[in-house]
One Martini backbone bead per residue (centre of mass of N, CA, C, O) as a GRO file, in nm:
protein
  215
    1MET     BB    1   0.057   0.063  -0.020
    2HIS     BB    2   0.298   0.255   0.004
    3ILE     BB    3   0.400   0.231  -0.287
    4ARG     BB    4   0.138   0.336  -0.424
    5LYS     BB    5   0.147   0.611  -0.291
    6MET     BB    6   0.411   0.706  -0.424
    7SER     BB    7   0.308   0.682  -0.711
    8ALA     BB    8   0.096   0.904  -0.676
    9PHE     BB    9   0.296   1.130  -0.632
   10ALA     BB   10   0.442   1.108  -0.904
   11LEU     BB   11   0.194   1.156  -1.075
   12ALA     BB   12   0.123   1.436  -0.971
   13ALA     BB   13   0.380   1.573  -1.068
   14VAL     BB   14   0.350   1.520  -1.368
   15LEU     BB   15   0.069   1.641  -1.416
   16ALA     BB   16   0.116   1.922  -1.305
   17LEU     BB   17   0.338   2.003  -1.510
   18THR     BB   18   0.163   1.961  -1.773
   19ALA     BB   19  -0.045   2.201  -1.684
   20LEU     BB   20   0.135   2.417  -1.762
   21SER     BB   21   0.119   2.755  -1.933
   22GLY     BB   22   0.348   2.883  -1.751
   23CYS     BB   23   0.493   3.066  -1.527
   24GLY     BB   24   0.571   3.040  -1.212
   25LYS     BB   25   0.518   3.113  -0.857
   26LYS     BB   26   0.765   3.173  -0.615
   27THR     BB   27   0.681   3.111  -0.274
   28ASP     BB   28   0.608   3.139   0.057
   29THR     BB   29   0.434   2.941   0.248
   30GLU     BB   30   0.147   2.999   0.454
   31ILE     BB   31   0.027   2.897   0.785
   32THR     BB   32  -0.291   2.956   0.930
   33THR     BB   33  -0.520   3.021   1.179
   34VAL     BB   34  -0.828   3.119   1.279
   35GLN     BB   35  -0.755   2.998   1.561
   36ALA     BB   36  -0.533   2.964   1.813
   37GLU     BB   37  -0.633   2.670   1.919
   38GLU     BB   38  -0.569   2.562   1.659
   39SER     BB   39  -0.416   2.332   1.472
   40LEU     BB   40  -0.169   2.259   1.285
   41PRO     BB   41  -0.048   2.107   1.032
   42ALA     BB   42   0.101   1.822   1.002
   43LYS     BB   43   0.421   1.701   0.886
   44ALA     BB   44   0.361   1.432   0.984
   45VAL     BB   45   0.334   1.099   0.843
   46SER     BB   46   0.218   0.811   0.774
   47ALA     BB   47   0.327   0.523   0.613
   48ASP     BB   48   0.010   0.381   0.621
   49PRO     BB   49  -0.253   0.507   0.526
   50VAL     BB   50  -0.609   0.519   0.601
   51ASP     BB   51  -0.922   0.501   0.425
   52THR     BB   52  -1.249   0.565   0.606
   53SER     BB   53  -1.375   0.837   0.525
   54GLU     BB   54  -1.691   1.031   0.450
   55GLU     BB   55  -1.631   1.291   0.563
   56ILE     BB   56  -1.673   1.646   0.557
   57PRO     BB   57  -1.457   1.867   0.632
   58GLU     BB   58  -1.371   2.140   0.777
   59LEU     BB   59  -1.266   2.481   0.713
   60THR     BB   60  -0.996   2.614   0.940
   61VAL     BB   61  -0.748   2.668   0.744
   62ILE     BB   62  -0.513   2.901   0.633
   63VAL     BB   63  -0.376   2.939   0.298
   64THR     BB   64  -0.082   3.085   0.161
   65ASP     BB   65   0.169   3.220  -0.072
   66GLY     BB   66   0.301   3.491   0.094
   67THR     BB   67   0.150   3.750  -0.079
   68GLY     BB   68  -0.183   3.732  -0.113
   69THR     BB   69  -0.277   3.613  -0.391
   70GLU     BB   70  -0.337   3.345  -0.227
   71GLN     BB   71  -0.641   3.193  -0.068
   72VAL     BB   72  -0.712   2.915   0.148
   73SER     BB   73  -0.920   2.655   0.279
   74VAL     BB   74  -0.862   2.392   0.523
   75PRO     BB   75  -0.819   2.135   0.695
   76ALA     BB   76  -0.660   2.087   1.002
   77ASN     BB   77  -0.513   1.792   0.910
   78TRP     BB   78  -0.346   1.905   0.703
   79GLN     BB   79  -0.065   1.912   0.495
   80TYR     BB   80   0.245   2.028   0.416
   81MET     BB   81   0.390   1.931   0.087
   82SER     BB   82   0.660   2.031   0.087
   83GLY     BB   83   0.893   1.790  -0.042
   84LYS     BB   84   0.672   1.531  -0.102
   85LEU     BB   85   0.604   1.506  -0.428
   86ASP     BB   86   0.910   1.593  -0.542
   87PRO     BB   87   1.249   1.540  -0.536
   88SER     BB   88   1.333   1.765  -0.757
   89GLY     BB   89   1.138   2.038  -0.696
   90ASN     BB   90   0.933   2.126  -0.921
   91VAL     BB   91   0.674   2.167  -0.761
   92ASP     BB   92   0.779   2.370  -0.559
   93ALA     BB   93   0.856   2.588  -0.787
   94ASN     BB   94   0.536   2.598  -0.916
   95PHE     BB   95   0.374   2.556  -0.622
   96PRO     BB   96   0.289   2.746  -0.348
   97ILE     BB   97   0.042   2.543  -0.317
   98MET     BB   98   0.066   2.249  -0.088
   99VAL     BB   99  -0.186   2.014  -0.001
  100GLY     BB  100  -0.287   1.746   0.240
  101ASP     BB  101  -0.406   1.390   0.290
  102GLN     BB  102  -0.295   1.070   0.347
  103ARG     BB  103  -0.532   0.928   0.487
  104THR     BB  104  -0.742   1.028   0.234
  105ASN     BB  105  -0.602   1.087  -0.042
  106VAL     BB  106  -0.568   1.420  -0.064
  107TYR     BB  107  -0.501   1.690  -0.310
  108VAL     BB  108  -0.359   2.033  -0.336
  109ILE     BB  109  -0.268   2.249  -0.607
  110SER     BB  110  -0.125   2.586  -0.677
  111ASN     BB  111  -0.152   2.852  -0.928
  112TYR     BB  112  -0.027   3.141  -1.120
  113GLU     BB  113  -0.104   3.395  -1.380
  114SER     BB  114  -0.106   3.620  -1.604
  115ARG     BB  115  -0.345   3.758  -1.827
  116GLN     BB  116  -0.091   3.853  -2.025
  117GLY     BB  117  -0.049   3.598  -2.168
  118ALA     BB  118  -0.106   3.336  -2.398
  119VAL     BB  119  -0.392   3.360  -2.294
  120SER     BB  120  -0.739   3.507  -2.337
  121THR     BB  121  -0.919   3.283  -2.197
  122LEU     BB  122  -1.072   3.064  -1.993
  123ASP     BB  123  -1.112   2.839  -2.197
  124ASP     BB  124  -0.818   2.823  -2.285
  125TYR     BB  125  -0.696   2.761  -2.012
  126SER     BB  126  -0.851   2.503  -1.954
  127ASN     BB  127  -0.758   2.348  -2.207
  128VAL     BB  128  -0.457   2.343  -2.143
  129LEU     BB  129  -0.476   2.186  -1.880
  130VAL     BB  130  -0.635   1.936  -1.979
  131ASN     BB  131  -0.448   1.853  -2.215
  132GLY     BB  132  -0.192   1.816  -2.045
  133VAL     BB  133  -0.301   1.577  -1.880
  134SER     BB  134  -0.454   1.383  -2.090
  135GLY     BB  135  -0.178   1.405  -2.291
  136SER     BB  136   0.082   1.291  -2.128
  137GLY     BB  137   0.090   0.949  -2.113
  138VAL     BB  138   0.051   0.845  -1.811
  139LEU     BB  139  -0.231   0.769  -1.875
  140THR     BB  140  -0.515   0.550  -1.869
  141ASN     BB  141  -0.830   0.555  -1.953
  142VAL     BB  142  -0.931   0.832  -2.034
  143GLN     BB  143  -1.197   1.034  -1.880
  144ASN     BB  144  -1.408   1.286  -1.972
  145MET     BB  145  -1.669   1.416  -1.758
  146GLY     BB  146  -1.645   1.721  -1.782
  147THR     BB  147  -1.751   2.070  -1.798
  148GLU     BB  148  -1.791   2.335  -1.559
  149THR     BB  149  -1.950   2.620  -1.457
  150MET     BB  150  -1.843   2.876  -1.228
  151VAL     BB  151  -1.910   3.065  -0.918
  152LEU     BB  152  -1.741   3.182  -0.674
  153GLU     BB  153  -1.820   3.257  -0.354
  154ALA     BB  154  -1.589   3.453  -0.240
  155SER     BB  155  -1.494   3.602  -0.530
  156HIS     BB  156  -1.676   3.572  -0.803
  157PHE     BB  157  -1.532   3.394  -0.991
  158ALA     BB  158  -1.467   3.246  -1.273
  159ALA     BB  159  -1.509   2.890  -1.363
  160LYS     BB  160  -1.351   2.568  -1.438
  161ARG     BB  161  -1.459   2.219  -1.425
  162THR     BB  162  -1.259   1.919  -1.456
  163ILE     BB  163  -1.317   1.568  -1.496
  164LEU     BB  164  -1.095   1.292  -1.439
  165TYR     BB  165  -1.066   0.960  -1.548
  166ALA     BB  166  -0.821   0.704  -1.446
  167ASP     BB  167  -0.525   0.514  -1.498
  168TYR     BB  168  -0.251   0.403  -1.269
  169GLU     BB  169  -0.119   0.115  -1.245
  170GLY     BB  170  -0.429   0.012  -1.179
  171MET     BB  171  -0.518   0.297  -1.057
  172PRO     BB  172  -0.796   0.464  -0.970
  173ILE     BB  173  -0.848   0.801  -1.066
  174GLU     BB  174  -0.905   1.147  -0.968
  175TYR     BB  175  -0.890   1.450  -1.174
  176ILE     BB  176  -0.907   1.796  -1.086
  177ILE     BB  177  -0.974   2.097  -1.280
  178TYR     BB  178  -0.919   2.440  -1.202
  179ALA     BB  179  -1.025   2.734  -1.369
  180VAL     BB  180  -0.938   3.080  -1.297
  181GLU     BB  181  -1.076   3.418  -1.313
  182GLY     BB  182  -0.926   3.695  -1.244
  183ILE     BB  183  -0.834   4.016  -1.253
  184SER     BB  184  -0.501   3.950  -1.310
  185ASN     BB  185  -0.543   3.631  -1.296
  186TYR     BB  186  -0.469   3.299  -1.337
  187TYR     BB  187  -0.598   2.992  -1.200
  188GLN     BB  188  -0.486   2.675  -1.050
  189PHE     BB  189  -0.645   2.357  -0.961
  190ASN     BB  190  -0.504   2.052  -0.842
  191CYS     BB  191  -0.693   1.752  -0.795
  192TRP     BB  192  -0.673   1.441  -0.590
  193GLY     BB  193  -0.788   1.091  -0.604
  194TYR     BB  194  -0.986   0.832  -0.546
  195GLN     BB  195  -1.261   0.699  -0.700
  196ASP     BB  196  -1.406   0.569  -0.439
  197LYS     BB  197  -1.409   0.900  -0.332
  198ALA     BB  198  -1.548   1.109  -0.522
  199GLN     BB  199  -1.791   1.237  -0.379
  200ARG     BB  200  -1.633   1.352  -0.142
  201ASN     BB  201  -1.403   1.500  -0.294
  202GLU     BB  202  -1.569   1.696  -0.464
  203GLU     BB  203  -1.689   1.853  -0.227
  204LEU     BB  204  -1.424   1.939  -0.099
  205PHE     BB  205  -1.298   2.085  -0.342
  206ASP     BB  206  -1.525   2.287  -0.381
  207ASN     BB  207  -1.494   2.421  -0.105
  208ILE     BB  208  -1.205   2.521  -0.143
  209VAL     BB  209  -1.244   2.688  -0.406
  210ASN     BB  210  -1.483   2.863  -0.304
  211ALA     BB  211  -1.279   2.994  -0.073
  212PHE     BB  212  -1.124   3.146  -0.266
  213THR     BB  213  -0.874   3.407  -0.287
  214GLY     BB  214  -0.790   3.691  -0.508
  215ILE     BB  215  -0.652   3.906  -0.789
   0.00000   0.00000   0.00000
C-alpha cells in the first residue's frame, strides 16, 4: 500500500507539471489558523495511511502563498506538502500552495499567472490545463467526465471545473482541474484522489476552491 501511495505522489508531480501553461510563481507558503487554539497541519505523516472516512471535514485553516495573491481554507488536519510530492523539487518551484491529507489520500496544489500571458480567455486556459494532463501519456483509459462553469462563492470569480477519470498502474484515480479567472491573474487548482471516494472528494474540493480568494 505504501509503495502505491508513493507512485500516486510521482503521478501527481508529473501531471501537475504537464498542466502548466506559463511560468509559475515561487513564494514561501504560509499556514495560519483561523483561531489560535486550533492546531496547525502536522508535517509528519504515517507510513501507511488508511482511508476510512466519508465525512466532509470543515475548512478551518487558512493557507496563503506568502504574498497574499492566493488564499484558500483547508481542513485542520491537512499537511503542508512542500518537499513531499517530487524529490526533484519541480513541483515545489512551480506551485506555491501544496497541501493534502495522506490518511484520506486527497491533495490540492495551486498556482497562478498573469492574464497578460499566452492565453486570452478562461476557456482557452482551461483547455490548456486539461489537454496537458489528459494528453500527458502518463495515464491510461482517460475519461473526460465533462467541464462545468462555476462562479466561486468567496471571490465571485468565474471558473471551469473538469473531472478526469483514469488509471495509473492499475490504480483508478480522479483528477480534477479548476481554471479560475481573477482580476489580474488566471489560477489553477489541481486536485486528486482515488475514484472510490469521488463523491466525497468532489464536494471537499469544491468547498476548498469556492473559499479561494485572490487578485
